MIPABA-214543 format. One record per residue: residue number from 0; chain; x, y, z of N, C-alpha, C, O, CB in turn. Coordinates in steps of 0.1 Angstrom, whole numbers, plus 2048, in hexadecimal, padded with zeros to 3 digits. Glycine has a CB too. Example, Ala and Ser with C-alpha at 12.3 -4.5 7.8 and 13.67 -1.06 7.14 Angstrom:
DOVO num chaine n.c1 n.c2 n.c3 ca.c1 ca.c2 ca.c3 c.c1 c.c2 c.c3 o.c1 o.c2 o.c3 cb.c1 cb.c2 cb.c3
DOVO   0      A  884  7C7  84E   87B   7D3   84E  884  7DF  84E  88E  7DF  855   871   7D3   85A
DOVO   1      A  880  7EA  847   889   7F5   847  881  800  84F  886  80B  850   88D   7FA   839
//
This chain:
DOVO num chaine n.c1 n.c2 n.c3 ca.c1 ca.c2 ca.c3 c.c1 c.c2 c.c3 o.c1 o.c2 o.c3 cb.c1 cb.c2 cb.c3
DOVO   0      A  A43  C29  760   A4F   C31   763  A51  C3B  758  A52  C38  74D   A5B   C27   764
DOVO   1      A  A52  C47  75C   A54   C52   753  A63  C56  754  A68  C58  75F   A4B   C5F   756
DOVO   2      A  A69  C57  748   A77   C5B   748  A78  C68  740  A72  C6A  736   A80   C50   741
DOVO   3      A  A80  C71  745   A83   C7D   73E  A8E  C79  734  A99  C75  738   A87   C89   748
DOVO   4      A  A8B  C7B  727   A96   C78   71D  AA2  C80  71F  AA2  C8C  723   A90   C7A   70F
DOVO   5      A  AAE  C79  71D   ABB   C80   71E  AC2  C7D  711  ABE  C74  709   AC3   C7B   72A
DOVO   6      A  ACC  C84  70E   AD4   C82   702  ADF  C79  705  AE7  C7B  70E   AD9   C90   6FC
DOVO   7      A  AE0  C6E  6FD   AEB   C64   6FF  AF7  C68  6F5  AF5  C6A  6E9   AE6   C56   6FC
DOVO   8      A  B02  C69  6FB   B0E   C6D   6F4  B19  C62  6F6  B1D  C5F  701   B14   C7B   6F8
DOVO   9      A  B1D  C5C  6EA   B27   C52   6EB  B33  C56  6E2  B31  C59  6D6   B22   C43   6E7
DOVO  10      A  B3F  C57  6E7   B4A   C5C   6DF  B4D  C52  6D5  B4F  C55  6C9   B56   C5E   6E8
DOVO  11      A  B4F  C45  6D8   B51   C3A   6CE  B4C  C2D  6D3  B4D  C2A  6DF   B60   C3A   6CA
DOVO  12      A  B47  C25  6CA   B42   C18   6CE  B47  C0E  6C3  B44  C10  6B7   B32   C18   6CF
DOVO  13      A  B4D  C03  6C8   B51   BF9   6BF  B4C  BEC  6C4  B4E  BE8  6CF   B61   BF8   6BE
DOVO  14      A  B44  BE5  6BB   B3E   BD8   6BE  B43  BCE  6B4  B42  BD0  6A8   B2E   BD9   6BE
DOVO  15      A  B4A  BC3  6B9   B4F   BB9   6B0  B45  BB0  6AA  B46  BAC  69F   B5A   BB1   6B7
DOVO  16      A  B3A  BAC  6B2   B31   BA2   6AE  B23  BA5  6B5  B23  BA8  6C0   B36   B94   6B1
DOVO  17      A  B19  BA3  6AD   B0B   BA4   6B2  B03  B98  6AE  B03  B94  6A2   B04   BB1   6AD
DOVO  18      A  AFD  B91  6B8   AF6   B85   6B6  AE8  B88  6B1  AE3  B93  6B0   AF5   B7D   6C2
DOVO  19      A  AE1  B7D  6AD   AD3   B7E   6A8  ACA  B84  6B2  ACB  B81  6BE   ACE   B70   6A4
DOVO  20      A  AC2  B8D  6AE   AB8   B93   6B7  ABE  B9D  6C1  AB7  BA1  6CA   AB0   B89   6BE
DOVO  21      A  ACA  BA2  6BE   AD1   BAB   6C7  AD1  BB9  6C1  ACF  BBA  6B5   ADF   BA6   6CA
DOVO  22      A  AD4  BC3  6C9   AD4   BD0   6C4  ADD  BD9  6CC  AE1  BD6  6D7   AC5   BD6   6C4
DOVO  23      A  AE0  BE5  6C5   AE8   BEF   6CC  ADF  BFC  6CB  ADB  C00  6C0   AF6   BF1   6C5
DOVO  24      A  ADD  C02  6D6   AD5   C0E   6D7  ADD  C1A  6DD  AE3  C18  6E8   AC8   C0C   6DE
DOVO  25      A  ADD  C25  6D7   AE2   C31   6DD  AD6  C3A  6DD  AD2  C40  6D3   AEE   C38   6D5
DOVO  26      A  AD1  C3C  6E9   AC4   C44   6EB  ABA  C3C  6F3  ABD  C31  6F8   ABE   C47   6DD
DOVO  27      A  AAE  C42  6F4   AA4   C3C   6FD  A9B  C33  6F6  A99  C34  6E9   A9C   C48   703
DOVO  28      A  A96  C29  6FD   A8C   C1F   6F8  A80  C1F  701  A81  C22  70D   A93   C11   6F7
DOVO  29      A  A75  C1B  6FC   A69   C18   704  A6A  C09  708  A6A  C05  714   A5C   C1C   6FD
DOVO  30      A  A69  C00  6FE   A69   BF2   700  A73  BEB  6F7  A75  BF0  6EB   A5B   BEC   6FE
DOVO  31      A  A79  BE0  6FC   A82   BD8   6F3  A7F  BCA  6F6  A80  BC5  701   A91   BDB   6F7
DOVO  32      A  A7B  BC3  6EB   A77   BB5   6ED  A7D  BAC  6E2  A76  BA8  6D9   A67   BB4   6EC
DOVO  33      A  A8A  BA9  6E3   A90   BA0   6D9  A8D  B91  6DC  A8B  B8D  6E7   AA0   BA2   6DA
DOVO  34      A  A8B  B8A  6D1   A88   B7C   6D2  A91  B74  6C8  A93  B79  6BD   A79   B79   6CE
DOVO  35      A  A96  B69  6CD   A9F   B61   6C4  A9C  B52  6C7  A9E  B4E  6D3   AAE   B65   6C6
DOVO  36      A  A99  B4A  6BD   A97   B3C   6BF  AA3  B35  6B7  AA5  B39  6AB   A89   B37   6BA
DOVO  37      A  AAA  B2C  6BD   AB5   B26   6B7  AB3  B17  6B8  AB0  B11  6C2   AC3   B2A   6BE
DOVO  38      A  AB5  B11  6AC   AB5   B02   6AB  AC2  AFE  6A5  AC5  B01  699   AA8   AFD   6A2
DOVO  39      A  ACA  AF7  6AD   AD8   AF4   6A9  ADA  AE5  6A9  AD8  ADF  6B4   AE2   AFB   6B1
DOVO  40      A  ADE  ADF  69E   AE1   AD1   69D  AF0  AD0  69A  AF5  AD5  690   AD8   ACA   692
DOVO  41      A  AF7  AC8  6A2   B05   AC6   6A0  B07  AB7  69D  B03  AAF  6A6   B0E   ACB   6AC
DOVO  42      A  B0C  AB3  692   B0E   AA5   68F  B1D  AA2  68C  B24  AAB  685   B05   AA1   683
DOVO  43      A  B21  A97  690   B2F   A93   68D  B31  A91  67E  B3B  A94  679   B33   A87   696
DOVO  44      A  B27  A8B  678   B27   A89   66A  B1C  A92  664  B10  A91  668   B24   A7A   666
DOVO  45      A  B1F  A9C  65C   B15   AA6   657  B0B  AA0  64D  B0E  A9F  641   B1C   AB1   651
DOVO  46      A  B00  A9C  652   AF5   A97   64A  AE9  AA0  64C  AE6  AA3  658   AF2   A87   64E
DOVO  47      A  AE2  AA4  642   AD7   AAD   643  ACB  AA6  63C  ACC  AA2  630   ADA   ABA   63C
DOVO  48      A  AC0  AA4  644   AB5   A9D   63F  AAA  AA5  638  AA2  AA0  631   AAE   A96   64B
DOVO  49      A  AAB  AB2  63A   AA2   ABB   633  A95  ABE  63B  A8E  AC8  638   A9E   AB6   626
DOVO  50      A  A91  AB6  644   A84   AB9   64C  A87  ABD  65A  A7E  ABC  663   A7B   AAC   64B
DOVO  51      A  A93  AC2  65D   A97   AC5   66A  A93  AD4  66D  A91  ADC  664   AA6   AC3   66D
DOVO  52      A  A92  AD7  67A   A8F   AE5   67E  A80  AE8  680  A7D  AF4  680   A94   AEE   674
DOVO  53      A  A78  ADE  682   A6A   AE0   686  A69  AE4  695  A6A  ADB  69D   A61   AD4   683
DOVO  54      A  A69  AF1  697   A69   AF6   6A5  A5E  AF1  6AE  A5F  AF0  6BA   A6B   B05   6A6
DOVO  55      A  A52  AEF  6A7   A46   AEA   6AF  A48  ADD  6B6  A41  AD9  6BE   A3A   AEA   6A6
DOVO  56      A  A52  AD5  6B1   A55   AC8   6B7  A5C  AC9  6C5  A5D  AC0  6CC   A5E   AC0   6AE
DOVO  57      A  A60  AD5  6C9   A67   AD7   6D5  A60  AE1  6DE  A5E  AED  6DA   A76   ADD   6D2
DOVO  58      A  A5C  ADD  6EA   A54   AE6   6F3  A5C  AF2  6F8  A55  AFC  6FC   A50   ADE   6FF
DOVO  59      A  A69  AF2  6F7   A71   AFE   6FB  A6C  B0A  6F4  A6D  B15  6F9   A7F   AFB   6FA
DOVO  60      A  A68  B09  6E7   A64   B14   6DF  A56  B1A  6E2  A53  B25  6DE   A66   B11   6D1
DOVO  61      A  A4E  B11  6E7   A40   B16   6EA  A3C  B17  6F8  A32  B1C  6FC   A36   B0C   6E3
DOVO  62      A  A45  B13  701   A42   B15   710  A41  B24  713  A49  B2C  70E   A4E   B0E   718
DOVO  63      A  A38  B27  71C   A37   B34   720  A42  B38  72A  A47  B30  731   A29   B37   727
DOVO  64      A  A46  B45  729   A51   B4A   731  A4C  B4D  73F  A40  B51  740   A57   B56   72B
DOVO  65      A  A54  B4B  749   A50   B4F   756  A4E  B5E  757  A55  B66  751   A5A   B4A   761
DOVO  66      A  A44  B62  75F   A42   B71   761  A4B  B76  76B  A4E  B70  775   A33   B73   765
DOVO  67      A  A50  B82  768   A59   B89   772  A51  B8D  77E  A45  B90  77D   A60   B95   76C
DOVO  68      A  A57  B8C  789   A50   B90   796  A4D  B9F  796  A56  BA6  793   A59   B8C   7A2
DOVO  69      A  A41  BA2  799   A3D   BB0   799  A42  BB7  7A6  A3D  BB3  7B1   A2E   BB2   797
DOVO  70      A  A4A  BC0  7A5   A4F   BC7   7B1  A44  BD2  7B4  A3D  BD7  7AC   A5D   BCE   7AE
DOVO  71      A  A44  BD5  7C1   A3A   BE0   7C5  A3E  BED  7BE  A4A  BF0  7BC   A3A   BE2   7D4
DOVO  72      A  A34  BF5  7BB   A36   C02   7B5  A3D  C0B  7BF  A38  C0C  7CA   A29   C08   7B0
DOVO  73      A  A47  C11  7BA   A4F   C1A   7C3  A4E  C28  7BD  A51  C2A  7B1   A5E   C16   7C5
DOVO  74      A  A4A  C32  7C5   A4A   C40   7C1  A58  C46  7C2  A5D  C45  7CD   A3F   C48   7C9
DOVO  75      A  A5D  C4B  7B8   A6A   C51   7B9  A6B  C5D  7AF  A65  C5D  7A5   A75   C47   7B6
DOVO  76      A  A74  C66  7B3   A77   C72   7AB  A85  C71  7A7  A8E  C70  7B0   A73   C7F   7B2
DOVO  77      A  A89  C73  79B   A96   C73   796  A99  C80  790  A92  C85  788   A99   C67   78C
DOVO  78      A  AA4  C86  794   AA9   C92   78E  AB7  C90  788  AC0  C8D  78F   AAA   C9E   799
DOVO  79      A  AB7  C91  77B   AC4   C8F   774  ACA  C9D  773  AC6  CA6  76C   AC2   C89   766
DOVO  80      A  AD6  C9E  77A   ADC   CAB   77A  AE3  CAE  76D  AE7  CBA  76A   AE7   CAB   785
DOVO  81      A  AE5  CA4  765   AEB   CA6   758  AE1  CA1  74D  ADC  C95  74F   AF9   C9F   757
DOVO  82      A  ADE  CA8  743   AD5   CA3   738  ADB  C99  72E  AD5  C96  724   AD0   CAF   731
DOVO  83      A  AE7  C95  731   AEE   C8C   728  AF2  C7F  72F  AF5  C7E  73B   AFB   C93   723
DOVO  84      A  AF2  C74  727   AF7   C67   72B  B04  C66  723  B03  C65  717   AED   C5B   729
DOVO  85      A  B0F  C66  729   B1C   C67   722  B24  C5A  724  B25  C55  72F   B24   C73   727
DOVO  86      A  B2A  C55  719   B33   C4A   719  B3F  C4D  710  B3D  C54  706   B2C   C3D   714
DOVO  87      A  B4A  C49  715   B56   C4C   70D  B58  C42  702  B50  C41  6F9   B62   C4B   716
DOVO  88      A  B63  C3A  702   B66   C30   6F8  B61  C23  6FD  B66  C1E  707   B75   C30   6F4
DOVO  89      A  B58  C1D  6F6   B52   C10   6FA  B56  C05  6F0  B54  C07  6E4   B42   C11   6FC
DOVO  90      A  B5B  BFA  6F5   B5E   BEF   6ED  B56  BE3  6F2  B57  BDF  6FD   B6D   BEC   6EC
DOVO  91      A  B4F  BDC  6E9   B47   BD1   6EC  B4C  BC5  6E4  B4C  BC6  6D8   B37   BD3   6EA
DOVO  92      A  B4F  BBA  6EA   B54   BAF   6E3  B49  BA8  6DC  B4A  BA5  6D0   B5B   BA5   6ED
DOVO  93      A  B3E  BA5  6E3   B32   B9F   6DC  B25  BA2  6E4  B25  BA3  6F0   B35   B8F   6DB
DOVO  94      A  B1B  BA2  6DC   B0D   BA4   6E2  B06  B97  6DE  B04  B94  6D2   B06   BB0   6DC
DOVO  95      A  B02  B8F  6E8   AFD   B82   6E5  AEE  B82  6E0  AE9  B8D  6DE   AFE   B79   6F2
DOVO  96      A  AE8  B77  6DF   ADB   B75   6D9  AD0  B7C  6E2  AD0  B7A  6EE   AD8   B67   6D7
DOVO  97      A  AC8  B84  6DC   ABC   B8B   6E2  AC1  B93  6EE  ABC  B91  6FA   AB2   B81   6E7
DOVO  98      A  ACB  B9C  6EC   AD0   BA4   6F7  AD3  BB2  6F1  AD1  BB4  6E5   ADC   B9E   6FD
DOVO  99      A  AD8  BBB  6F9   ADA   BC9   6F4  AE5  BD0  6FC  AE8  BCC  707   ACD   BD1   6F6
DOVO 100      A  AEB  BDA  6F5   AF3   BE3   6FB  AEC  BF1  6F8  AE9  BF4  6ED   B02   BE3   6F4
DOVO 101      A  AEA  BF8  703   AE3   C05   702  AE9  C10  70A  AEE  C0E  715   AD4   C02   706
DOVO 102      A  AE9  C1C  704   AEC   C28   70B  AE0  C31  70B  ADD  C37  702   AF9   C2F   705
DOVO 103      A  AD8  C30  716   ACC   C38   717  AC2  C31  721  AC7  C29  729   AC5   C39   709
DOVO 104      A  AB6  C35  720   AAC   C2F   729  AA3  C25  722  AA1  C26  716   AA3   C3B   72F
DOVO 105      A  A9E  C1B  729   A94   C12   724  A8A  C0F  72F  A8D  C0E  73B   A9B   C05   71F
DOVO 106      A  A7D  C0E  72B   A72   C0B   734  A72  BFC  737  A72  BF8  743   A65   C10   72F
DOVO 107      A  A71  BF4  72D   A70   BE6   72F  A78  BDE  725  A7A  BE2  71A   A61   BE1   72E
DOVO 108      A  A7E  BD3  72A   A85   BC9   722  A7F  BBC  724  A7E  BB7  730   A94   BCA   725
DOVO 109      A  A7C  BB5  719   A77   BA7   71A  A7F  B9F  710  A7A  B9E  704   A68   BA6   719
DOVO 110      A  A89  B99  713   A92   B91   70A  A8F  B82  70B  A8D  B7D  716   AA1   B94   70D
DOVO 111      A  A8E  B7C  700   A8A   B6D   6FF  A93  B66  6F5  A92  B68  6E9   A7B   B6C   6FB
DOVO 112      A  A9C  B5D  6FA   AA4   B55   6F2  AA2  B47  6F6  AA2  B43  702   AB3   B59   6F4
DOVO 113      A  A9F  B3E  6EC   A9C   B30   6EF  AA5  B28  6E5  AA5  B2A  6D9   A8D   B2C   6ED
DOVO 114      A  AAD  B1F  6EB   AB7   B18   6E4  AB5  B09  6E6  AB4  B04  6F1   AC5   B1C   6E8
DOVO 115      A  AB5  B02  6DB   AB4   AF3   6DB  AC1  AEE  6D4  AC2  AF0  6C8   AA7   AED   6D4
DOVO 116      A  ACA  AE8  6DC   AD6   AE2   6D6  AD4  AD3  6D5  AD1  ACC  6DF   AE2   AE5   6DF
DOVO 117      A  AD7  ACD  6C9   AD7   ABF   6C7  AE5  ABB  6C2  AEA  AC0  6B9   ACB   ABA   6BD
DOVO 118      A  AEB  AB1  6C9   AF8   AAC   6C5  AF6  A9D  6C2  AF2  A95  6CA   B02   AAE   6D0
DOVO 119      A  AF9  A9A  6B6   AF9   A8C   6B1  B07  A87  6AE  B0D  A8A  6A4   AEF   A8A   6A5
DOVO 120      A  B0D  A80  6B8   B1A   A7C   6B7  B1B  A6D  6B5  B12  A65  6BA   B22   A80   6C4
DOVO 121      A  B26  A68  6AF   B28   A5A   6AD  B2B  A53  6BA  B31  A59  6C3   B33   A58   6A2
DOVO 122      A  B28  A46  6BB   B2B   A3E   6C6  B34  A33  6C1  B33  A2E  6B6   B1F   A38   6CD
DOVO 123      A  B3E  A2F  6C9   B47   A25   6C5  B52  A2A  6BB  B56  A35  6BC   B3F   A19   6BE
DOVO 124      A  B56  A21  6B2   B60   A25   6A8  B5B  A2E  69D  B4F  A2C  699   B66   A18   6A2
DOVO 125      A  B63  A37  699   B5F   A40   68E  B5E  A38  681  B65  A2E  680   B68   A4C   68D
DOVO 126      A  B56  A3C  678   B54   A35   66B  B61  A36  663  B69  A40  664   B49   A3B   663
DOVO 127      A  B63  A2C  65A   B6F   A2B   652  B6D  A33  645  B76  A34  63D   B74   A1D   64F
//
């Protein structure tokens, strides 16, 4: 896909929070491939053993991603009557893990976030 570059103009942009592997782009991109692996352990009693976080122990981190379905090639002609991509005042509350906010063109995006949550909670009566 060939894109004729255009100029991106943003009057103002306010972003409160950006997660790991995320980005903000004003302008054109060819490829964007953010990756984020998260290993989260929540314990009711905070005990740390020191040998935690071996990602190879969890298949979620090494499993291959499903391939996107290939759409048939479509011939199209695009005429941009304006050489600018214009945005006024933009407010973004949060950009999550391995994602993006962009004003411009992008050829391909391949985002990969893998999260393993482990919760170790007490059973029965809480300790004294």
